[in-house]
Structure formats: C-alpha cells, structure tokens
C-alpha positions as CSV (number, residue, x, y, z in Angstrom):
1,M,89.5,64.8,78.3
2,S,85.8,65.2,77.7
3,D,84.4,65.8,74.2
4,E,83.2,69.3,75.2
5,A,86.7,70.2,76.6
6,S,88.3,68.9,73.4
7,D,86.0,70.9,71.2
8,L,86.7,74.0,73.2
9,A,90.5,73.4,73.0
10,A,90.2,73.0,69.2
11,R,88.2,76.2,68.8
12,I,90.7,78.2,70.9
13,A,93.7,76.8,69.0
14,A,92.0,77.7,65.7
15,A,91.2,81.2,66.8
16,V,94.8,81.7,68.0
17,R,96.3,80.4,64.8
18,A,94.0,82.5,62.6
19,S,94.9,85.9,64.1
20,A,98.1,85.7,66.1
21,V,100.6,86.2,63.3
22,E,98.8,89.1,61.6
23,L,98.1,90.9,64.9
24,A,101.7,90.5,66.1
25,A,103.0,92.0,62.8
26,E,100.7,95.0,63.0
27,I,101.6,95.6,66.6
28,K,105.3,95.4,65.8
29,R,105.0,97.9,62.9
30,A,103.2,100.4,65.2
31,A,105.9,100.1,67.9
32,D,108.7,100.3,65.4
33,D,107.3,103.5,63.9
34,I,107.1,105.2,67.3
35,K,110.6,104.0,68.3
36,Q,112.1,105.1,65.0
37,A,110.6,108.6,65.2
38,A,111.8,109.0,68.8
39,A,115.3,107.8,67.9
40,S,115.4,110.4,65.2
41,H,114.3,113.1,67.7
42,D,111.3,113.8,65.5
43,A,108.8,114.5,68.3
44,A,106.0,115.6,65.9
45,Q,106.2,112.4,63.9
46,A,106.4,110.3,67.1
47,I,103.2,111.9,68.3
48,V,101.5,111.2,65.0
49,D,102.5,107.5,65.1
50,L,101.5,107.3,68.8
51,R,98.1,108.7,68.2
52,S,97.6,106.3,65.2
53,A,98.4,103.3,67.3
54,H,96.2,104.6,70.1
55,D,93.2,105.1,67.8
56,R,93.6,101.7,66.3
57,G,93.6,100.1,69.7
58,L,97.1,98.7,69.3
59,L,99.0,100.9,71.8
60,T,98.4,98.9,75.0
61,L,99.3,95.7,73.1
62,A,102.6,97.2,71.8
63,F,104.0,98.3,75.2
64,T,107.5,96.8,75.8
65,P,110.3,98.1,78.0
66,E,112.0,99.4,74.9
67,L,108.9,101.3,73.7
68,L,108.5,102.8,77.2
69,D,112.0,104.0,77.1
70,A,111.4,105.5,73.6
71,L,108.3,107.3,74.8
72,K,110.2,108.8,77.8
73,A,113.0,110.0,75.4
74,I,110.6,112.1,73.3
75,D,111.2,115.8,73.8
76,I,108.0,117.0,75.4
77,A,108.9,120.7,75.6
78,A,107.7,121.8,72.2
79,L,104.5,119.7,72.2
80,A,101.0,121.2,72.3
81,P,99.1,120.6,75.6
82,E,96.9,117.9,74.1
83,D,100.0,116.1,72.7
84,R,101.7,116.4,76.1
85,R,98.6,114.8,77.6
86,L,98.6,111.9,75.1
87,L,102.3,111.2,75.7
88,R,102.2,111.4,79.4
89,M,99.0,109.2,79.6
90,S,100.8,106.7,77.3
91,I,103.8,106.6,79.6
92,I,101.6,106.1,82.6
93,S,99.7,103.2,80.8
94,A,102.9,101.6,79.7
95,S,104.4,101.8,83.2
96,E,101.3,100.3,84.7
97,I,101.1,97.4,82.2
98,L,104.8,96.7,82.6
99,R,104.7,97.2,86.4
100,R,107.5,99.8,86.1
101,W,105.8,102.1,88.5
102,S,108.7,104.5,89.1
103,S,109.1,105.0,85.4
104,G,105.6,106.7,85.2
105,R,105.7,108.6,88.4
106,E,107.3,111.7,86.9
107,A,104.8,111.7,84.0
108,A,101.9,111.5,86.5
109,D,103.3,114.4,88.7
110,S,103.9,116.5,85.6
111,L,100.4,115.8,84.2
112,L,98.7,116.8,87.4
113,A,100.8,120.0,87.7
114,D,100.4,121.1,84.0
115,A,98.2,124.2,84.2
116,E,97.6,124.1,80.4
117,I,96.1,120.6,80.4
118,A,92.5,120.4,81.6
119,L,91.9,117.0,83.0
120,S,88.4,115.6,83.5
121,N,87.4,114.4,86.9
122,Q,87.8,110.8,85.6
123,D,91.2,111.3,84.0
124,R,92.5,113.1,87.1
125,A,91.3,110.1,89.2
126,V,93.0,107.7,86.9
127,V,96.3,109.6,87.1
128,E,96.0,109.9,90.9
129,L,95.3,106.2,91.2
130,F,98.5,105.4,89.2
131,R,100.5,107.8,91.4
132,A,99.1,106.2,94.5
133,C,100.0,102.7,93.2
134,A,103.5,103.9,92.5
135,M,103.7,105.3,96.1
136,Q,102.5,101.9,97.4
137,Q,105.2,100.0,95.4
138,A,107.8,102.4,96.8
139,G,106.7,101.4,100.4
140,N,104.5,104.5,101.1
141,V,101.5,102.3,101.9
142,E,99.7,104.8,104.2
143,S,100.1,107.6,101.8
144,A,98.7,105.5,99.0
145,L,95.8,104.3,101.2
146,A,94.9,108.0,102.0
147,V,94.6,108.7,98.2
148,F,92.7,105.5,97.5
149,R,90.2,106.2,100.3
150,R,89.7,109.8,99.2
151,I,89.0,108.8,95.6
152,S,86.6,106.0,96.8
153,R,84.4,108.6,98.3
154,D,83.7,110.2,94.9
155,E,80.5,108.4,93.8
156,T,80.4,110.4,90.6
157,L,83.3,108.4,89.1
158,P,82.5,105.7,86.5
159,A,82.0,102.2,87.9
160,E,85.4,100.9,86.5
161,T,87.4,103.6,88.3
162,R,85.5,103.1,91.6
163,A,86.1,99.3,91.2
164,Q,89.8,99.8,90.6
165,T,90.0,102.1,93.6
166,W,88.3,99.6,95.9
167,H,90.5,96.8,94.6
168,N,93.6,98.8,95.3
169,I,92.4,99.4,98.9
170,S,91.9,95.7,99.5
171,I,95.3,94.8,98.2
172,A,97.0,97.5,100.3
173,L,95.5,96.0,103.5
174,P,96.3,92.7,105.3
175,A,94.1,89.9,104.1
176,D,92.7,89.4,107.5
177,S,91.4,93.0,107.7
178,T,87.6,93.5,107.7
179,E,88.2,96.6,105.5
180,A,90.1,94.5,103.0
181,R,87.2,92.1,102.6
182,E,84.6,94.9,102.3
183,A,86.8,96.7,99.7
184,A,87.2,93.5,97.6
185,H,83.5,92.9,97.7
186,R,82.7,96.4,96.6
187,A,85.3,96.2,93.9
188,A,83.8,93.0,92.5
189,D,80.3,94.6,92.5
190,A,81.5,97.7,90.7
191,F,83.5,95.8,88.1
192,L,80.3,93.8,87.4
193,E,78.4,97.1,87.1
194,A,81.1,98.2,84.6
195,G,80.7,95.0,82.7
196,S,84.2,93.7,83.4
197,K,83.6,90.1,84.5
198,I,87.3,89.2,84.3
199,D,88.2,92.0,86.7
200,A,85.3,91.1,88.9
201,A,86.6,87.6,89.1
202,R,90.0,89.0,90.1
203,S,88.5,91.0,93.0
204,L,86.4,88.0,94.0
205,G,89.7,86.0,94.1
206,R,91.1,88.6,96.5
207,L,87.9,88.3,98.6
208,A,88.4,84.5,98.7
209,Q,92.0,85.1,99.8
210,C,90.7,87.3,102.6
211,Y,88.2,84.6,103.7
212,R,90.6,81.6,103.3
213,A,92.2,81.5,106.7
214,D,89.2,82.4,108.9
215,N,86.3,81.1,106.9
216,P,87.2,78.6,104.2
217,T,83.5,77.9,103.6
218,A,82.9,81.5,102.6
219,A,86.1,81.4,100.5
220,L,84.6,78.4,98.7
221,D,81.3,80.1,98.2
222,T,83.2,83.1,96.7
223,I,85.1,80.9,94.3
224,N,81.8,79.3,93.2
225,R,80.5,82.8,92.5
226,I,83.6,83.4,90.2
227,L,82.7,80.2,88.3
228,K,79.1,81.4,87.9
229,I,79.9,84.8,86.4
230,L,82.6,83.6,84.0
231,D,81.4,82.2,80.7
232,P,82.9,78.7,80.2
233,Q,82.8,79.3,76.4
234,S,84.8,82.5,76.6
235,V,88.4,82.2,75.4
236,Q,89.5,85.0,77.7
237,A,87.9,83.5,80.8
238,V,89.3,80.0,80.4
239,G,92.5,80.8,82.4
240,F,90.6,82.3,85.3
241,R,88.1,79.4,85.4
242,G,91.0,76.9,85.5
243,S,92.6,78.8,88.4
244,A,89.2,79.1,90.2
245,L,88.5,75.4,89.8
246,H,92.0,74.5,91.1
247,E,91.6,76.7,94.1
248,S,88.1,75.3,94.9
249,A,89.6,71.8,94.8
250,N,92.2,72.9,97.3
251,L,89.6,74.3,99.6
252,L,87.4,71.2,99.3
253,L,90.4,69.0,100.1
254,S,91.2,71.2,103.2
255,L,87.6,70.8,104.3
256,R,87.9,67.1,104.0
257,R,85.4,67.0,101.1
258,S,87.8,64.8,99.2
259,R,85.4,63.3,96.7
260,E,84.3,66.7,95.5
261,A,87.9,67.9,95.5
262,F,88.8,65.1,93.2
263,D,86.0,66.0,90.7
264,R,87.0,69.7,90.8
265,A,90.7,69.0,90.3
266,I,89.9,66.9,87.3
267,E,87.7,69.6,85.9
268,A,90.5,72.1,86.5
269,A,93.0,70.0,84.6
270,Q,90.6,69.6,81.7
271,T,90.0,73.3,81.6
272,R,93.7,74.2,81.7
273,A,94.4,71.6,79.0
274,A,92.3,73.8,76.6
275,L,94.9,76.5,76.6
276,P,98.3,76.3,75.0
277,G,101.2,76.9,77.3
278,R,99.4,75.7,80.5
279,D,101.1,72.3,80.7
280,R,102.5,72.9,84.2
281,Q,99.2,74.2,85.5
282,Q,97.4,71.2,84.0
283,L,99.9,68.9,85.8
284,D,99.4,70.8,89.1
285,S,95.7,70.1,88.9
286,L,96.3,66.4,88.1
287,Y,98.7,66.1,91.1
288,L,96.0,67.7,93.3
289,A,93.5,65.1,91.9
290,I,95.8,62.3,93.0
291,F,96.0,63.6,96.5
292,A,92.2,64.1,96.7
293,A,91.6,60.6,95.3
294,Q,94.0,59.1,97.9
295,D,92.4,61.0,100.7
296,A,88.9,59.8,99.6
297,G,90.0,56.2,99.3
298,L,89.6,56.2,95.5
299,T,92.5,53.9,94.8
300,A,91.5,53.1,91.2
301,E,91.0,56.7,90.3
302,A,94.3,57.7,91.9
303,D,96.1,55.0,89.9
304,T,94.4,56.1,86.6
305,V,95.4,59.8,87.1
306,T,98.9,58.8,88.1
307,V,99.4,57.0,84.8
308,Q,98.1,60.1,83.0
309,V,100.5,62.3,84.9
310,N,103.4,60.2,84.1
311,E,102.6,60.3,80.4
312,L,102.1,64.0,80.4
313,A,105.2,64.6,82.4
314,Q,107.2,62.7,79.9
315,K,105.5,64.5,77.0
316,Y,106.1,68.0,78.5
317,G,109.5,67.3,79.9
318,D,108.2,67.8,83.5
319,D,110.4,65.9,85.9
320,R,108.4,66.4,89.1
321,S,106.8,63.0,88.6
322,A,110.2,61.4,88.5
323,F,111.2,63.3,91.6
324,A,108.1,62.1,93.3
325,Q,108.9,58.5,92.4
326,R,112.4,59.0,93.8
327,L,110.9,60.3,97.1
328,T,108.7,57.2,97.3
329,E,111.6,54.9,96.8
330,L,113.6,56.7,99.5
331,T,110.8,56.0,102.0
332,K,111.0,52.3,101.2
333,S,114.8,52.0,101.0
334,Y,116.6,55.0,102.6
335,S,120.1,56.1,101.4
336,S,121.8,59.2,102.9
337,A,123.7,59.8,99.7
338,D,120.7,59.5,97.5
339,V,118.6,61.9,99.6
340,Q,121.3,64.5,99.6
341,T,121.7,64.2,95.9
342,L,118.0,64.6,95.5
343,V,118.0,67.7,97.7
344,A,120.8,69.2,95.7
345,E,119.0,68.6,92.4
346,A,115.7,69.9,93.6
347,K,117.4,73.0,95.0
348,E,119.2,73.6,91.7
349,R,115.9,73.5,89.8
350,G,114.0,75.6,92.2
351,L,111.6,72.8,93.3
352,I,111.2,73.8,96.9
353,D,108.4,71.4,97.6
354,I,110.5,68.4,96.5
355,E,113.5,69.8,98.4
356,A,111.4,70.2,101.6
357,A,109.9,66.7,101.2
358,A,113.3,65.2,100.8
359,T,114.6,67.1,103.8
360,L,111.7,65.8,105.9
361,I,112.5,62.2,104.8
362,R,116.2,62.8,105.7
363,V,115.2,64.1,109.2
364,E,112.9,61.2,109.8
365,L,115.0,58.3,108.5
366,D,118.7,59.3,108.7
367,T,120.0,57.5,111.9
368,A,123.4,59.1,111.5
369,L,121.9,62.5,112.5
370,N,121.1,63.3,116.1
371,N,118.3,65.7,117.1
372,E,120.7,68.6,117.2
373,A,121.9,68.0,113.7
374,K,118.3,67.4,112.5
375,T,117.3,70.7,114.1
376,E,120.1,72.5,112.2
377,V,119.0,70.9,108.9
378,L,115.4,72.0,109.3
379,E,116.3,75.6,110.4
380,D,118.8,76.0,107.5
381,L,116.0,75.2,105.0
382,L,113.4,77.4,106.8
383,V,115.7,80.3,106.8
384,R,116.3,79.9,103.1
385,L,112.6,79.6,102.4
386,R,111.9,82.8,104.3
387,E,114.4,84.6,102.1
388,L,112.6,83.5,98.9
389,R,110.0,85.8,97.2
390,G,106.4,84.6,97.2
391,G,106.4,83.1,100.7
392,P,105.3,81.9,103.1
393,F,105.1,78.5,101.4
394,Q,102.7,75.9,102.6
395,I,105.5,73.3,102.8
396,E,107.0,75.4,105.7
397,S,104.2,74.2,107.9
398,P,105.3,70.5,108.2
399,L,108.9,71.6,108.6
400,L,107.9,73.9,111.5
401,V,105.9,71.1,113.1
402,R,108.8,68.7,112.9
403,L,111.2,71.4,114.3
404,A,108.7,72.0,117.2
405,T,108.9,68.3,118.0
406,F,112.7,68.5,118.5
407,V,112.3,71.6,120.6
408,I,109.8,69.8,122.9
409,Q,112.1,66.8,123.1
410,A,114.9,69.3,124.1
411,G,112.8,70.3,127.1
412,D,111.4,73.6,126.0
413,P,107.7,73.1,125.0
414,A,106.9,76.8,125.6
415,R,109.2,77.8,122.8
416,A,107.6,75.1,120.6
417,T,104.3,76.9,120.9
418,G,105.5,79.7,118.7
419,L,106.7,77.3,116.0
420,L,103.4,75.4,116.0
421,R,101.4,78.6,115.9
422,R,103.4,79.8,112.9
423,A,102.8,76.5,111.2
424,H,99.1,76.8,111.9
425,E,99.0,80.3,110.5
426,I,100.7,79.2,107.3
427,D,98.3,76.3,106.8
428,P,95.3,77.1,109.0
429,L,93.1,74.4,107.5
430,D,95.4,71.5,108.5
431,R,93.7,69.8,111.5
432,D,96.7,67.8,112.6
433,T,98.8,71.0,113.0
434,F,95.9,72.6,115.0
435,G,95.7,69.5,117.2
436,R,99.5,69.6,117.9
437,L,99.2,73.3,118.8
438,Y,96.3,72.8,121.2
439,Q,98.0,69.8,122.8
440,N,101.1,71.8,123.4
441,L,99.2,74.6,125.0
442,C,97.5,72.1,127.3
443,D,100.8,70.5,128.2
444,T,102.2,73.9,129.1
445,Q,99.1,74.9,131.0
446,A,98.6,77.9,128.7
447,W,94.9,77.8,129.0
448,P,94.1,81.4,128.1
449,E,96.0,81.0,124.9
450,A,94.3,77.7,124.3
451,L,90.9,79.3,124.7
452,V,91.6,82.0,122.2
453,T,93.1,79.4,119.7
454,V,90.0,77.1,120.0
455,E,87.5,80.0,119.6
456,R,89.4,81.2,116.5
457,E,89.3,77.6,115.1
458,I,85.6,77.4,115.7
459,K,85.1,80.7,113.9
460,R,87.3,79.4,111.0
461,V,85.8,75.9,110.4
462,G,82.6,75.9,112.4
463,E,81.4,73.7,115.2
464,S,82.4,70.0,115.5
465,P,82.1,67.5,118.4
466,G,85.8,67.7,119.0
467,L,86.0,71.5,119.1
468,V,82.9,71.7,121.3
469,Y,84.7,69.5,123.9
470,L,88.0,71.5,123.6
471,H,86.1,74.8,124.0
472,A,84.3,73.5,127.1
473,R,87.6,72.3,128.6
474,C,89.3,75.6,128.0
475,L,86.5,77.6,129.5
476,Y,86.6,75.4,132.6
477,E,90.4,75.7,132.9
478,V,90.4,79.5,132.8
479,R,87.6,79.3,135.5
480,E,85.0,80.9,133.3
481,L,82.6,78.5,134.9
482,N,79.3,80.1,134.0
483,R,80.2,79.9,130.3
484,A,81.8,76.5,130.8
485,L,78.8,74.7,132.3
486,P,76.4,74.9,129.4
487,R,79.2,74.1,127.0
488,L,80.2,71.1,129.1
489,R,76.5,69.9,129.1
490,E,76.5,70.3,125.3
491,A,79.7,68.3,125.0
492,A,78.3,65.5,127.2
493,K,75.6,64.9,124.7
494,L,78.1,64.2,121.9
495,N,79.5,60.9,120.8
496,V,83.0,61.5,122.3
497,G,83.7,58.1,123.7
498,K,83.3,56.6,127.2
499,P,86.5,57.9,128.8
500,V,86.1,61.4,127.6
501,H,82.4,61.4,128.5
502,G,83.3,60.4,132.0
503,F,85.9,63.2,132.2
504,I,83.3,65.7,131.0
505,M,80.8,64.7,133.7
506,S,83.5,65.1,136.3
507,L,84.1,68.7,135.0
508,I,80.4,69.4,135.2
509,E,80.3,68.4,138.8
510,R,83.4,70.4,139.7
511,A,82.0,73.5,137.8
512,I,78.8,73.3,139.8
513,E,80.7,72.8,143.0
514,G,82.7,75.9,142.1
515,G,79.5,78.0,141.9
516,A,78.7,77.9,138.2
517,T,75.2,78.6,137.1
518,E,73.7,78.5,133.7
519,I,72.9,82.2,133.1
520,P,71.2,83.7,130.1
521,T,73.6,84.9,127.4
522,S,71.8,88.2,126.9
523,L,73.8,91.1,128.4
524,T,70.7,92.8,129.6
525,A,69.9,89.8,131.9
526,S,72.9,90.5,134.1
527,S,73.6,93.1,136.7
528,A,75.0,96.4,135.5
529,V,78.7,97.1,135.4
530,S,80.2,100.4,136.6
531,L,83.1,102.3,135.2
532,E,84.9,101.9,138.5
533,E,84.5,98.1,138.2
534,V,85.9,98.2,134.7
535,T,88.9,100.3,135.8
536,E,89.7,98.0,138.7
537,S,89.5,95.0,136.5
538,L,91.9,96.5,134.0
539,R,94.3,97.3,136.9
540,N,94.1,93.7,138.0
541,F,94.8,92.6,134.4
542,A,97.9,94.8,134.3
543,A,99.2,93.3,137.6
544,F,98.4,89.8,136.3
545,V,100.3,90.2,133.1
546,S,103.3,91.9,134.8
547,A,103.5,89.1,137.3
548,N,102.8,86.1,135.1
549,K,103.1,87.0,131.4
550,R,105.8,89.7,131.3
551,M,108.6,87.6,129.7
552,R,106.2,86.1,127.1
553,F,106.3,89.5,125.4
554,W,110.1,89.2,124.8
555,S,112.5,87.0,122.9
556,R,116.2,87.1,122.1
557,D,117.7,87.9,118.7
558,S,120.9,86.3,117.2
559,N,123.1,88.5,119.4
560,D,121.2,87.4,122.6
561,K,119.7,90.9,122.9
562,R,116.1,91.2,124.2
563,T,113.6,92.1,121.5
564,W,109.8,92.1,121.3
565,R,108.1,88.9,120.3
566,E,106.3,88.8,117.0
567,R,103.0,90.8,117.0
568,P,103.2,91.7,120.7
569,E,100.1,94.0,120.6
570,Q,98.0,91.1,119.2
571,F,99.3,88.8,122.0
572,G,98.3,91.5,124.6
573,Q,94.9,91.8,123.0
574,D,94.3,88.1,123.1
575,L,95.2,88.0,126.8
576,L,92.9,91.0,127.5
577,H,90.0,89.3,125.7
578,T,90.3,86.1,127.7
579,Y,90.8,88.0,131.0
580,L,87.7,90.2,130.5
581,Q,85.5,87.3,129.5
582,A,86.7,85.3,132.6
583,N,86.3,88.3,134.9
584,F,82.9,89.6,133.7
585,S,81.5,86.4,132.3
586,G,78.0,87.1,130.8
587,R,78.1,90.7,131.7
588,V,80.3,91.9,128.8
589,Q,80.4,91.6,125.1
590,V,84.0,92.0,123.8
591,L,84.2,93.2,120.2
592,E,87.7,93.2,118.7
593,E,89.2,95.1,115.7
594,I,85.8,96.6,114.6
595,P,85.6,99.5,112.1
596,A,85.3,103.0,113.4
597,G,85.4,105.7,110.8
598,A,88.7,105.4,108.9
599,G,90.3,103.0,111.3
600,R,89.6,100.1,113.7
601,I,89.2,100.0,117.4
602,D,91.4,97.4,119.2
603,V,88.7,96.5,121.7
604,L,85.1,97.8,122.2
605,L,83.4,96.7,125.4
606,Q,79.7,96.7,125.8
607,F,78.7,96.0,129.4
608,S,75.4,94.9,131.0
609,G,73.6,98.1,132.0
610,G,74.6,100.0,128.8
611,L,78.2,101.1,129.6
612,T,80.4,101.2,126.5
613,V,84.2,101.6,126.8
614,M,86.8,101.7,124.1
615,I,90.3,100.3,124.7
616,E,93.3,101.0,122.5
617,L,96.5,98.9,123.2
618,K,99.8,100.5,122.4
619,M,103.3,99.1,122.8
620,C,106.0,101.4,124.3
621,G,109.7,100.9,124.7
622,G,112.3,99.0,122.8
623,T,111.5,99.5,119.1
624,Y,108.3,101.3,119.9
625,A,108.8,105.0,120.6
626,S,106.7,107.0,123.2
627,T,105.2,108.9,120.3
628,Y,103.8,105.7,119.0
629,A,102.1,105.0,122.3
630,A,100.9,108.6,122.4
631,S,99.2,108.3,119.0
632,G,96.7,106.0,120.7
633,E,95.1,109.1,122.3
634,Q,94.3,110.7,119.0
635,Q,93.1,107.3,117.6
636,L,90.8,106.9,120.6
637,S,89.4,110.4,120.3
638,H,88.7,109.8,116.6
639,Y,87.1,106.4,117.1
640,M,85.0,107.6,120.1
641,A,83.6,110.4,118.0
642,N,82.6,108.0,115.2
643,R,81.0,105.6,117.7
644,N,79.3,108.4,119.7
645,T,80.9,107.4,123.0
646,H,83.2,109.4,125.2
647,L,84.8,106.8,127.5
648,G,88.1,105.2,126.6
649,V,91.2,103.6,128.0
650,L,94.7,103.8,126.6
651,L,96.4,100.6,127.8
652,V,100.1,101.1,127.4
653,L,102.2,97.9,127.3
654,D,105.2,99.6,128.7
655,G,108.7,98.2,128.3
656,R,110.6,101.4,128.8
657,I,113.6,100.8,131.2
658,R,114.1,104.4,132.3
659,D,110.8,106.1,131.6
660,Y,108.4,103.4,132.6
661,G,105.0,104.9,133.7
662,N,105.6,108.4,132.3
663,S,102.4,109.7,130.9
664,V,101.9,109.9,127.1
665,L,98.5,111.6,127.3
666,T,98.1,115.3,126.3
667,G,94.4,115.7,127.1
668,A,94.0,117.5,123.8
669,D,90.3,116.8,123.5
670,P,88.3,117.9,126.6
671,R,85.2,116.2,125.4
672,M,86.7,112.8,125.9
673,T,87.4,110.9,129.1
674,I,90.5,108.8,128.4
675,Q,92.1,106.9,131.2
676,E,95.8,105.8,130.9
677,L,96.9,102.5,132.4
678,F,100.3,100.9,132.2
679,V,101.3,97.3,132.0
680,D,104.8,96.8,133.3
681,L,106.6,94.8,130.7
682,R,110.2,95.9,131.5
683,P,112.5,92.9,130.8
684,E,114.7,93.8,133.7
685,V,113.5,95.6,136.8
C-alpha cells in the first residue's frame, strides 16, 4: 500500500474510533425513548421524542425495523395536523431507508388525502415520489413511470427532488433504453446542482451501466467522470471511488487495455483497503489485478499480487484463493471425485463462480461423461443460476458457449445460435463469444442476422480491421451490393492476410459483375421513393418472412407446446431493418427505437425525396392478445403527431390460428393515414 493510502486509512480509522461509540449511544437513546412511549400508548410523548430526534438530526440514523413498527403503532387519531404530518413523514422516511416500501404506502396515501395538512409543492412531490417507488416495487412499473414523468416536468422543484425523479425514471427503464440514459444524465447534473456529489456519482454509475453493453468506451468515460467529481480525501466518498476504480479496471480489461486495467485494479484495492470491513472487496480488486497482469504478460507483477492475495486471504479467512488453487490442480491432474467434491463445497458456500469453473473443468476433462451427460450437467447449473437473485451472472456466458458446442455437435447449429446470442448479451465485450456467434451465423447461412449482429458490434466497440471485413462480407451475402462494394474496397486496404485479401478481391469482382456501383451515401443523391413503392416492399417483406422465417419466431416449451421465441418483436424488427436496407440501399435511412413524445417509435423511415413513414410492429396471437396489436394504432397516432408526420404502417406479426388477418384498426384519428399489413406467422396452416 502506498504511503498516501496508508495515511488516509489511518485518518479514517481514527475518525471512526473517535465518534462511533458516542454517536451510537445517542442514537440508541433516541430510538429507545420513542419505542418506550409508543409501547406505553403515550402518543403525545412519542411525538415529543420523535420531534427531538428529528431536530437533532438523529432520526434517519436511528431507523430500524423495530422503530418503524413502533412508529406505525402510534395512535394517530388524536394528534394535531402538524404532528400527523411529522409522524407520517417519519414513517415514509423509515420505509424508504429500510426498503420496506409497502410499510409506508398507507402513510403516503393518508398524508396526500388529509385535508387538514397543507403540503408544500416540494413535500407533495416527495410523498408522491415515495408512493410511485412503492408502486414500482409492487410491480406497477408503468403507473410509477407515469408519476415520475409528471413530476419531472415541474421545473420549479428543488434540484435534489428533480434529480431523484430523473434517477427513478432511469432505474425503472431497461438499461438499453435511450430514455434511461438521458434520465441518468439529467439526474447526475441535477444532483451536482444540488451539491450532492455522492448521489451524482450514483446516477453516473447508472449511466455507465446503460452504456456498458453498447458503448464501453462511453461507459469508461463516465466512470472517469465519477472519479473526477469525488474528493479522494473524503471519508464518505472512499467506498464509491473504490467501486468506480474497480469497474473502470473491468472495462479496461474488456477493451484489452490490460496494462491500464492492472494499474486501476491495484489502485482500487489500495482505496478499498482504506476502509474497515471491505476485505472481500479489496481481494476482488486484487484478483482482477492478477487477471489483468496475466493478460498483459506481466508475469512478475501477477506473481507478486498472487502472493499478496494468498496472505490476505489467510488473514481474512477468505478461502477463494484456496479454491482457485484446487481448480488449477484439477486442470493438471484431473479427478472426478475431487471435482465433484469441489462443486459441492462451492455450492454450499454460495461461490457460484467457483462452482461454474469446476463444472466447466468437469465437462472438459471427464472422459466418463458422454456429450449427452455433459449437456445435462451444464443445463442443470444454468437453470439453477437463472433462479438465483442478482443474475444474469457473467459466468453464465462460458457455460452457454460450451453448451452451444454440444448442440452443434448434435447436428442442430440453428438452435445453438440462440445460446450463443444469449452468451454474447450477458458478456457483450467478450470477443471470443462474438466470434463464435458470427461463425455459427455464417455456417447456418443466416446472413441477415449476421449483418445485424456485426453492425451492433461495430456500434458497441468501434471499427477494427476484422469487423470491417465481416461487415463487408455480410453486406455482400445479403446482396446489398451498393453498400458492400465500398466496404469491400476498404477491407482490401487492411492488413488481413494474403488468403483473406484474395477472397475480398474476388467478392469485389463479383459485386461489380452483379451491378454494384459506388453511390453517394446522401439520401438526397438518390431517386425519390414513393409510398406505393414502400407499401409494395413491405408486402414483399411479409411474404418473405412467412415463407422463410415463420418458424424462427416459435419455440417449444417443456410440454412440447408451441410458444413465441424470446423477444419476437425485436427479432422481427431486426429482419425488417436488414430487408429495407437491402431493398432500398442508399435511398432510405432506417432509424430504430427513437424518442417520440413520451414513447419510442419502432422504426422511422426517411426516404430519398423527403417521404417519412413510421412503422410500429406488434405481435398478435398466442400470448399476445388482439388488443395488444390494436394498441399500435394509438401509439402510431401519438408518435406521428409528435413527429409532425401523418403516414404510418401497423405491421402485425400475426400468429392467430382462427382469426388471422382480421383487422385491429379502428380509424379513430381521421387525420392520420395508417396502413395495416399482416405477416403470417401461424405455426400451423
């Protein structure tokens, strides 16, 4: 540990020792006074004690489940309005701090309904925020979002309330949502405006989480922003800095910046060592430093940190180092009995990473298991991991990749694609998993899916020689030759090796022979597209999907019953994106999932000549009711009004057996021109 880190640790420890005992005693006295008065049914005295604790700033520190129960037991009927307000606000605060949302819901409802209590605009917003959080925890996410969004529009609220509102919006939405990113960013700015750097760091952490899968570089920049705003000398900020440093080391390692990752991981370990009770986190950062050092070829550094880890693990009673050593020994000298013992011990102690690693070793090295038995072993563990809280876990990715290998060997590479895609979604920065997914898509001739996958990877990690070549190849294979030709020429200039270069040149020749020309990318440079042309193209898309992709939308459950695949609308949207690009080439700009008022348009098409068309995809049939598909009309009308356009298409992915093709449109808004097209996805015709 550096001298600076040691000095910080000493000062923190001294500060904690000087005040902890005295503060704890004062907090306990305050809580005991309130509980005793409540137990004696002396509501008046309970309020006196409650107000005293509140005024001395002890109340939020004193909250325990027992104190919350005592507050709820106070007879509120005889209290004056201001005392009722204090009691209910205290119950709400305690419920929020203890994350017992349902316990404070009644107090929030009563406070809002009490005609004798005049709440300020700020207090009412705070109570409504709590109530919305309680609704969200109960599963009413859309109701909570409606409240959050309404409150967020009130610019007169203090910065801290606005910040908390935006933070809640971000958390309520999926991490890959554009709105989630924007809300997290606004929350961080508002928290900084309010002077709350710790909360700003928390919102920036959420923003980094939103960026992590699609843009790890932006996630890393966001983490660096956290490190800039947090004072390294602040006792309160040390824990956040340690977590931020550890996460930045993870991101750097994923981006193959291993040397930098090693330095960050060491800094994270030193920072975490400055706080008491962070032994496990310190060891986590040191383990990460070992991985980074090994990846960077820093053998001496890895050995030095390994010695330090072993010493600390023994000191703190952490047996992960011993487990890791046993794993290493198993790879050198395999024993079926030893690996099963190790799996059982890791499972008993909740060490899922050790259990998964041991299971992978067993699957790789146990010659007594055939592929069928190995598949069963892997699936048993994956099922259990999915049932655990806190997932998905990164260790699931290599398990899924190995399972996909057995599925391919069993002769079903198309099914393996789903496993590999899931593995890539869990660990999107692992290049090996991406490579396996792409190769499997190529082997199964699933070129449209391969194109979408490569384009998302480029968006996620940026251009690289390998990805430029893969992109060019996919564009050629989907016959989008005008886009493929300049991309192939770009790939031909890269250092990709002689055999690959020769193959690229042959593709260039074939693209030119197929009529490809290098056209300008500007939409205005191409001939105009008519609405009739768009409609005809969408009809052709519907026929293509029905004929060639229909059963890709379906899977079978454990009872061999047909059920929709995971995220079928997203799958349909990916197919549509690829089809439109291939069909219109440089004459269309396809914008997916863009904001429009309070929602997001599935697809917005801007064509050469100025035509703009909105498309909303809706599932229908099976677990998707006709009313769900019909809701697309209202969404389109709303989106078109916000985007000032009046042309839309409701594309119904229709799996209804008996009612296929029955209209779901009502024509409720005469200002809008909305066409209805059906894609026949019936599993049995």
